[in-house]
N, C-alpha and C positions, 0 to 999 in steps of 0.2 A: 590903484597901485597893484603891483605883482604880489605885495604883501598880503594883501585882501583878496586873494585867489579863493573862491567858494567852490564847492561841489559842484552846482549846477553850471559853473562857468567851465567845467572841462569836460572833455569828451571821456567816455568809460574807458579804463585801463583794459588792454590787452594782456591777457594771462597768458601765461608761457603754456601752461596744461588746463583748457579751458574745460575738457572733458570730465576731470577729476577734481579741479580747484573749487572749494566751497566759499569762495569770497574772500574779503577781508572785512575785519571787525574795525571799529572806530579807531582804536588805539594805533592800530597798523596804519589805518588811512591818515590820521594826524601826523604819524611819523614821516609817512612819505611827504606829505605837504610841506611840512617843515625842511624837510632835505629839498623839495622843488623851489621853496622861497629862498632859501639859503643859497642854492645855486643861481637862481634868477638875481638875487641882491649884489652878485659879482659884475652884472653887466649894465650899461647904461639902459634907462627905461625909454623905450620909444612908443611915443602916443600915437603915431600916424605912419604909414609906410606909402603913403600917395605918392610923395615924390620919388620912389622907386620903381612907379609904372609908366610907361610911356604915354603922351597924351592921346586921349580918344580920337579916332578919326572917323566921324560920322558921316563922309563923303566917300568913301574908301568903294563903294559898289554904286555910287551915283552915276548913271551914265547920262550922256546929253538927251537920250529919250527919256528918261524919268524925271530928269530937270525939266523939260517941256510940258511932260504931262502934270508935273506938281504946280509949274506956274500956270497951267490952264485952271487947274481945281483953284488955286488961290484966287485967281481972277474971276471965278465962277462963269468960265464959259463952257457952253455945251461940247460935247464930245462930237468930234468929225465922224460923219456917217461914212457908211462904204462909199465907194468910187464906182457908180454903176455906168460909166461912160463906155468902159469896154464891152459891156452887153447892147450898146445902142449902135444903131445904123444910121448917123444921120445923113442926110445928102448935101449939097451945097447951099448955101444960104441965098435966099431970095435975089440978092444984089450980085450973086455969082453963078446964077444958073447957066449963064453961056459960056461958063469960065472952064475948058478942058481940063486944067491941071485939077481944079475943084474937083471935077467927077472922077478923073484917076485917083486922087486921093480917097475920095468916099468908097470906089471901088476895091482899093488896096486894103482898106479898112473892114469892109464886107467879107473880103476874102481871108483876112486874119482872124475875123470872128467866126467864119464858117469853121476855118482849120481848128481853132479853138473848140468848137461845138463838137467838131469829129474827135478830137482827142478825147474829151469827155465822154462821148458816146462810147468809145473804143474801151476807154477805162473801166465803164459801168459794165459794157458787155462782158470784159475779162473779169471783173469781180463776180458778176453772176456766175460765169462757169467755172471760175477756179477759186472763188472768194470763201465758199463754205469749206471746202475741202482744205485750204490754206489755214483758215481759221482753226478747224478740226485739229490739224496737224500741230498747230501753235498750242491749242489747249491740251494735247496730249504730251507735247513737250514740256509744258508748262506742270503738267501735272506730274510727270517724272522728275522734275527738278524740284517741285515741292516735296515729293515723297523722298528723294534723296537727300535733302534738308533734313526732313523730318528725321529719317534714320541717322543722318549725322548729328543731329540734336540729342537723339534718344542715345546714341554711343558716348556722347559729352556727358551726358546726364549721369549714365552708368558709371563712368570713369570717375567723375565728381563723387558719385555715392560711394565707389570703391575706396576713393581717398579718405573720405569722413571714415569709414568703418575701419580703414587701415590706421588712421590717425587715432580713433578712439580705441582700437586695440592696443596699440604701442602706448597710448598715454594711460591705459588702465594698467598695461603691465608695469609700466614705469611708475604709475602712483602705488602700486603694491609693493615695487622694489624699495620705493622711498619710505613708505611706511615701515617696512620691516628695517631699512637701515636708522629710521628715526628712532623705532624701538630701541635698537640696539644701541645706538647713541646715548638714548637715555639710559639704558642698562649699564653702559659703560662708564658714563658719567655718575650715575648713583654708585656703581662699585668703587669709584675711584676717591669718590666724597668719603664713602665708608672707609677705604683704605686709610685717606688722610686723617680721617677720625681717629681710627686706631692708632695711627702712627702718632699723632699728637698725644694721645692718651698714655702710649707707652713711654712718650718723651718726658710727659709730666711726672709718671711713675719713677722713671729714671732719674729724674732729677732729685726726687723725694728719696729714692733708696739711696742715691749719692750722699745726700745730707745726712740721712740716718747712719750711713756707713763712716763718713765725717766724723760725725758724732760719736758713735761708738769707738773710733780710732782714739779720738781725744778722751773719752772717759777712760779707755784703757790706759794711754800714755799717763794720764793723771794717777791712776790706781799705782801703776809701775813707781813714778816717782814718790808716791806714798810709802811705798813698800820699801823704797830704797833708803828712804829718810828715817824711817823708822828702825831699820836695821844699823 
């Protein structure tokens, strides 16, 4: 239940002035928890919020290739090896040795393989001639990019540190101001209490003096009546 909330079940309270606040005592914490419980008691307690979430879609990123691979693993089938046929130069089969079309097909395959090998050799020659320089330029660019990001990170850290220092300075000044205001408030409350106390004492004295005056006036009237009666 919400009424059974304990301290370990809550996240730390975010203080308004963390640089100067000294935390809160048990009485203040109990008072805050009482307010939280009173506020939570106004609303219906929800034990689960699962119905607020959409159903999980585990197949969102499951492609046909992944499905086939998972099926192969589930069936414990071996992985298909590399197709090396493109590197082979097979001639016509023994039954088609005299077939001209078979020889033309084999010749076209040989030309394609030769062209592919020429392209590979050309790529290797280009890599030997320009690869080292291209790689060096790439590393220099990567180094410059890394240094740029390092400077940017250092600048951000300095700005964050400056924000922390500024917050600490402002909160320290605010803390001193709050302490002064608190001391002034205590002084004013104390003076008001003393004034109220003196006013109450004066009021009591006024009541006593009023009674004394009334008694004196009554005594004088009685004396006057006595003198008149004797005369």
